[in-house]
N, C-alpha and C positions, 0 to 999 in steps of 0.2 A: 885443775879441770873445771869447765863451767857447767851450766845447767841446761839439762834437757827438759823442755816443757811440753806437756801433752796437752795439745789444745783442740777441744771439741769444736766442730764447724756446724753451720745451720743444716737441718734437714728439710730442703725444700725452700724455706723463705730465707733469704740472706739478711733479714733483719733479725734473724733468731741467733744473734752472736753477742757475747757479752764485751763490755767495754773493755774489761781486762783482757780478754782475748786479742781484741784489736790493738791494744796497747803492746802486748807480748809480741804479736806478728810484726808489728813496727820496729821493735826493739832488737830482736835478735838478729844474729849475723847470717842465718841460713834456715830455710823452712824445708823440711823433708815431707814431700806431698805424696800421697797415694796416687793421684793424678793430677800433673801440674795443670792440665788444661781447665779442669774443675776449679782448682785452687786459685788459678788466675783470675777466673771470674769473680771469684770472692775478693780478692786482693784488688782488682781493678775498682770494684764497687766502692771500696773504701780507701782508693788512692795510697795503697801500701806497695811499696817498691822493693821489699826484701828479697834477695835472690832465692830461687827455688831449686830443688833438685828433686828428681824422682825417688820415691821409696814405695815398692809396691810388691805384690806377691812374688813377682818373677825376678826381682833382684835384691830381695830384703836381706840376703845373706852377703851377696858380693858387695853391697853397699855399705856394709857395716864399718870397715877401715875408713873408709872416706867420711863417714859421719863422726866418727871419733877424732879423725884429724881436724874436722870442723869445730868440734867440742873442745879442743885443745887451745883454739884461739878465739871462741865466742860461744855463746849461748845458740842453742838450735832448737826450733819448734817442730814438733810432728804432728801432722794433720791427715785425717783421711778425707774421703769424698765428702762424707755426711756423717755427722755423729761423733763419737768419742774413739779416736784411734786405740787400737789394742782389742777391741771388743768385735771379734770376728773380722777384724781387719788388720791389715799389716800393722806391726809394732810390738808385738810380744816379744819377738827375738831381739829387737833392739832395746827395749826396756830391760829385759833380763840381763842382757850384756852390759848395759849401762850400770845396772846394780852390781853386777860382778866387779865391775873396774872402779866402782866408787863415786860414780857420777851423781850429781845431785839431781833428783828427778822431782819435778813440780807438776802435778796433775791439775788442770783447771776444771772447775765445774762447767757444765754447758749441756748442750743437746746429747740426748741418749735416746735412740729408738727403743731401746728395751722399757725404759722408764715411760717414755710416751706412750707406747701401746699398752703398758699395764695399766696405767691410770685412766685411759680412755675405755678400757675394755668392760669396766663395770665387774670385772672378776676380783676375788679376794686378793689383797695386796700385803697381807700380812706374812706369808710365805709363797716363795715361786721358786721354780726350776726354770734355768735358762739352757735351752738345748744348742744354741748356735744354730748354723745352717743344717737343715735336715739332709740326710743321705740321699743321694741321687738314686742309687740302685734300688728298685722296688722291693726286692726281698730283705735287703738290710733296713729299709725304711719300715716295713710291715714288723720286723723283728723289734725294732726300737719301739714302735708303738705299742706293741703287745707287752714288752717289759714294762711300760709306763702306765698300763691300765689301771693298776691299783694306786697309782699316785694321785693323792688327794690336794696336793698344792697346785697352784695356777702353773700351767706350763707355757713357757715362751719359745718360740722357734722363729728363725728366718726363714723365708722362703721365697724364690723367685716369683714373681707375677706369672710367668709362663708355666711353672710347675705347681702352681697352687693348688688347681683343681684336682690333679692327679695325687697331690699329698693328702688332701682332704679326704678323697675317695679311698686311700690305704687305711684311713681309722676305722 
């Protein structure tokens, strides 16, 4: 069995990708991308011609067999639209199954929205709690925030720009 590379991609600026990530994307047999259109922009910018396949929230379980078939003949890179795959993006199930099957997994360092937000916030960085995406349902959101009132560590959550004002109002 070959290697599954977890490759972070830029958050906004295509120049924010590592040289190692570019090399891996050129060398693997296949790139599993959350959105092939978004990834194609990155690959075109760096003249990378590696074949792409979609791997997103709606096909992540049905694509597992095809990805393991690809891993049986070569290395595969997993990328998300922006940042590190598997962090509130598709990838967890693939990584978990790869571990179960004994596949070598190599995570690359790189862009992470969590770290970027944390260091730019001016909030304490010595301990934090990552909440993922906030619940959409107002009552569930209020319950979560109520449960976290006593938390003294920095809280980090992802939220859609369209729902941000509502989420802040729920505090």
